[in-house]
C-alpha positions in Angstrom: 26.0 -48.6 11.6 28.4 -47.1 14.2 31.1 -49.6 13.0 30.7 -48.4 9.4 31.0 -44.8 10.4 34.1 -45.5 12.5 35.7 -47.5 9.6 35.0 -44.7 7.1 36.4 -42.1 9.4 39.5 -44.1 10.1 40.0 -44.9 6.4 39.6 -41.2 5.4 42.2 -40.1 8.0 44.6 -42.8 7.0 44.4 -41.8 3.3 44.9 -38.1 4.1 48.0 -39.0 6.2 49.5 -41.2 3.5 49.0 -38.6 0.7 50.1 -35.7 2.9 53.2 -37.5 4.0 54.4 -38.4 0.5 54.0 -34.8 -0.7 55.8 -33.5 2.3 58.6 -36.1 1.9 59.4 -34.8 -1.7 59.5 -31.2 -0.4 62.3 -32.2 1.9 64.4 -33.9 -0.7 67.7 -32.1 -1.6 68.6 -32.2 -5.3 72.3 -31.8 -6.1 73.4 -31.3 -9.7 77.1 -32.3 -9.8 77.8 -30.3 -12.9 76.4 -27.0 -11.6 78.4 -24.0 -12.7 81.0 -26.2 -14.5 82.3 -25.5 -18.0 82.1 -28.5 -20.4 83.3 -29.0 -24.0 80.7 -28.8 -26.8 80.0 -31.7 -29.1 81.0 -34.4 -26.6 78.8 -36.6 -24.5 79.1 -35.9 -20.8 77.7 -37.9 -17.9 75.5 -35.7 -15.8 74.9 -36.7 -12.3 72.1 -35.9 -9.8 72.3 -36.9 -6.1 69.1 -37.0 -4.1 69.1 -36.9 -0.3 66.3 -36.9 2.3 66.3 -34.4 5.2 68.7 -36.6 7.2 71.2 -36.6 4.3 70.5 -40.2 3.4 70.2 -41.2 -0.2 66.6 -40.8 -1.5 65.2 -43.1 -4.3 62.7 -41.4 -6.6 60.2 -43.0 -8.9 61.6 -41.0 -11.8 64.3 -38.4 -12.5 64.5 -36.6 -15.8 66.6 -33.7 -17.1 66.0 -31.0 -19.7 68.8 -28.7 -20.8 68.8 -25.8 -23.1 70.0 -22.2 -23.6 67.8 -19.2 -22.9 65.9 -18.0 -26.0 67.4 -20.9 -28.0 66.1 -24.3 -29.3 68.8 -26.9 -28.6 66.8 -29.2 -26.2 68.9 -31.9 -24.6 66.8 -34.3 -22.5 66.5 -37.7 -21.1 65.4 -39.9 -18.2 68.2 -40.3 -15.7 69.1 -43.9 -14.6 69.7 -44.9 -11.0 73.3 -46.1 -10.7 72.9 -46.6 -6.9 70.5 -45.5 -4.3 70.0 -41.7 -4.6 72.4 -41.3 -7.5 71.1 -40.8 -11.1 73.0 -40.2 -14.4 72.4 -39.6 -18.1 74.8 -38.9 -21.0 74.0 -35.8 -23.1 76.0 -33.5 -25.4 76.0 -29.7 -25.5 75.6 -28.1 -29.0 77.2 -24.7 -28.7 79.3 -22.4 -26.5 77.6 -20.3 -23.9 75.4 -20.5 -20.7 73.0 -23.5 -20.4 70.4 -24.3 -17.9 69.4 -27.7 -16.6 66.0 -28.5 -15.2 65.9 -31.6 -13.1 62.5 -33.0 -12.4 62.1 -35.5 -9.6 58.9 -37.6 -9.3 57.9 -39.6 -6.2 54.5 -41.1 -5.4 52.7 -39.1 -8.2 54.2 -35.7 -6.9 56.9 -33.9 -8.8 59.3 -31.0 -8.2 61.7 -29.3 -10.6 64.9 -27.5 -9.8 66.9 -25.4 -12.2 70.7 -25.2 -12.4 73.3 -23.4 -14.6 76.3 -24.8 -16.5 78.5 -23.5 -19.3 79.9 -24.9 -22.6 82.9 -23.9 -24.6 84.2 -25.0 -27.9 83.1 -25.2 -31.6 79.5 -25.5 -32.6 78.4 -29.1 -32.8 76.1 -28.9 -35.9 74.8 -32.5 -35.4 73.2 -31.5 -32.1 71.9 -28.0 -32.9 68.3 -29.4 -33.0 68.8 -31.1 -29.7 69.2 -34.7 -28.5 66.9 -37.2 -26.7 68.9 -39.7 -24.6 65.8 -41.9 -24.3 65.6 -42.5 -28.1 69.3 -41.8 -28.8 68.1 -39.5 -31.6 68.2 -35.9 -32.7 64.6 -34.6 -33.0 63.2 -34.3 -36.5 61.6 -30.9 -36.8 
């Protein structure tokens, strides 16, 4: 009976340490959005890049990295799952529909925990009518509303 109690105690402590360490690990990840505060042309596809680094500055590999871009009080959602191009570096190709200030929300998922960081960027140029309803990089389609 004593062995069972010891085993259960050890198992519980081990599980708590594993779960706690993974959540703490994600909190220490730095998310860099390479296009932050840049001005990009409307109507063209741009490659957006996110770099992830751990607290030592080494590349960090997440389970999933996704991006959602839009304008405040508007409905031009550009979104997609970012693809790993090398350890800690993720990219996706998306257009911007119209001129003005945009925000990008980058969501990083690791070991069933997630964190989201928000960045700003700008677009200039003519309105791109074909993307006014948004664009989903995962399906390659404009949403049908």
